[in-house]
N, C-alpha and C positions, 0 to 999 in steps of 0.2 A: 601250340603253334598259332592258333587263332588269337589267343590272348596276347601273344607277343606282337602280332600284326596290329591289333587294335591299339596296343600301347604305343606303337610307333606312330600311328595316325593321330592319336590325341596327345602325344607327348609334348607338342608345342604349347599346350595349355598349362604345362607345369604339373600335370596330374597323370598318374597311371594307376593301374589296378593293384599294384604292389606297394605304392608309396602314397602318402598324403600329398595334397596340393601344397606346393612350396611357394608361398607368396614372396619370400625374400629374393628368390632367384628367377621368378617367373618373368618379370619385366626385363631383367638383365638379359635373359635368354632371347627375348624378342628383339632387344637392341642389337644383339650379336647378329641376328638374322637380317635385320634391315640395314645396319651399318657394317658393310663388309670390309672397310679399310681399317688399318691399324692405327691411323693418326687422325681421327675425327676432330672437328672443331666443335667444342662444347661450351655453351654458356650456362653457368651454374648460378642461377638467381636464387638467393637465399642460401648462402653456403654454410652459415652458422660456423662451426669450428673445423670444417673440412671433411665431414662424413661422406659427402658426395664425391669429393676428390678421391678418397680412398676407394669408393665404390667404382668409379669410372676407371681408375687405375687397374682394378681387378678384372674389368671387362675387356679393356683395350690395351694393346701393347704400348702405344706411344701417343696418347691423346693430347690435344692442345686445349687446355681448359682456362677459361676466363671466369673467375669466381667473384661474386659480388656479395658483400655483407656489410650492412649499415651500422650494426652495433659494434662499437669500438673494441670492447673487451673480447668479443668473439672474433673480430677481425684480426686482433693481435695473435690469437692462438692459431687462426687459419694461416696467417702469414708465416709463422714459425714452421708450420707443417710443410709449406711448399717452398721455403727459402732454398736457394741454390738449385732450383729446378727450372731449367730454361723454358720449358713448354707450359709453365703454369704462371698465371698472373692473377693477382688479387686486388680488388678495389674496395675501398671503404666508402661505398655509396649505395644508395637504394636504386633499384630500377622501378620506374613507375610510368605514368602516362604523360609526364612533362618534366622539364628541367628546372625544378624549383626546390627550395628547402621545404622539408616536411617534418612534422612532429611525430616521433616514434615513441611508443610506450614500452619500457623495458621492465620485464617481470623477473621474479625470483628465479624461475627457470628461463634463462635467456633465449632458449629455443622457441619460446612462445611470444617473444617480442613482436610487436605489430603496430601498424598505423591505427589499429582499432582497440578500443577498451574491452577488457574481459568483462563479461556479464556477471553481476553479483548474484549470489544465492542459486548457483547451479551445482549439480552433482559433480560436474567436471572440475569446477573451481575448488569445491570442498575436498575432493580426493587429491587433486594436485597440491593443494596447500598442506594437507595432512602428510603427504609423502615427504615433504621437506621441512616438516615441523614448524610451520608458520601459520598464521591465521589468514583467511581469505581476504580480509581488509588490508593486509600487509603484502599481498602477493605482487602488487604494483610497486616497483622500486622507485622509478623516476621516469621523466619524459625528457627527450633530447630533440634538438633540431638536427636533421641530417640532410645532406645533399642528395638529390635524386636526378636521374637521367633516363631518357628513353632508350630502348634497344636500337631503334632506327638511328638515333643520333650517335650513339656509341659506335655502332658498326660503320657508320659513315666516316667518323673521325679516325677510326683505327683501320680503315680499308679492309673490313671483313665482308667479303662478298657473299659467302654462303655459310650457313650454320647446319651442322649435321644433327646435333641434339640441343634442344632448348629445354632445360629443366627449370621448373618454377615451383618454389615452395616458400610462399611469402605470407603465410598466416592471414588469409582473407583478402590479399591484395592482388591475386592472380589475374583477375579481370583487367585491372589497370596496367599490369605488365604487358598483357596482350594488346591493349589499346595503344600502347607506346611502340608497337612494332607492326603497325598496319601496312607500311610499305613493304617490309620483308615478307609479310604474309601474302599480300596481294601478288607479289612477284614469285611466290612459292620458293623462296630462298632458304627456308627452314625445312629440313627433311622430316624430323621426328620431334614432337613436342610432348614432354611429360609434365603434367600439372597435378599438384596436390590440391584437392578440394575438400574443405571442411563443411559438411552438410548439417552438422548438429549446431545447437545454440551454444557457442563458446564466446564469440565476440559480439559486439553490438552491430555487427554486419555479418551476414552469412551469405554464401553463394549457392546458387543452383547450377546444374550442368548447363542450363541455357545461358547463364552469364558468361560461361567460357565459350560455348559453341557459337554464340552470335558473332564472334570475331573469326571463327574458324570455318564454319560451314559455308559462308558466302565465298570463301577462298578455296573451296574444294578439299578441305581437310576432313577426315573422317575419324570417328572414334574407333580405335583398334582394340583396346583392351583396358580392363581395370584390374587392380590387384587385390581387391577385397570385396566382400559382400556384407550386408548389414541392413539396419533400419533405424529410424529415429526413435522407436519406442523403447527398445531394450539395449541400445548401444549409446552410452552417455558421451562417447567420443567417436561419433560416426564420421569417418573421413576415408579418403582413398586416393591413390595415384591413378591417373588416367593417361593413356598414350593415344596420341593423334598422329596421323600421317596423311600425305596426299596420295600415297600408293599402297593400299592395304593388301595387294596381291603380288608380292615380289616373287621372283623365280626361286624356288626352294632348292638351291644348290647344296645346302647343308643337310646332312642326315638328320631327320626329325628326331631320331632316338637320342642324338647327341645333345639335344636341348633340355633333356630331363635332368 
């Protein structure tokens, strides 16, 4: 009886005494708790081939998703995935701190494409190259110029007043995405922000949590949760997803046990 009660109390963390911590559904369950409507407005920054679209579809009944993917080959696959869906829109642009063209580096694994160059002679690069049977020196395929836009500007043009979820996964450019939505942050028109942050040396630029929070803390956003634990010493790919919100203490109208 006591064990069941404790499991209900800590169930929101994605862990209980009978099951291991489930990092795949942990943040999803928190999103269900904070976003109580079936049709949230979601900005999917760094959509790649549509993995996040499928994820948000599994969480919410009828989400309205704006997806952004600057790499043309990925965008084409993303567009096929959402064609004929009225509440999904895809844009072949990057989201950044200004409305200018930028050079993007496209790698053999296109999910790693970034505005930053991959560092040479790292364990990360050696293992990633080996996995796809190429050499580290050939991991970079090409560079392209892509159009970029700020979230503030995009929302103004498209008359988007509020964002329920802002998801950012841009391979080291997350801070510049936030820099481009200062007005929305200041006005607290974004309810929940999910940011992927790469803490290990992968690109010639790495971020600290401070680089993210300097745009969020002054606007009363607070760190709510992370989905992983690790360290720089024994984790060659140390990265995590982090949730921020302006209201970390919602009314718990959902049964805690249902979040496990």
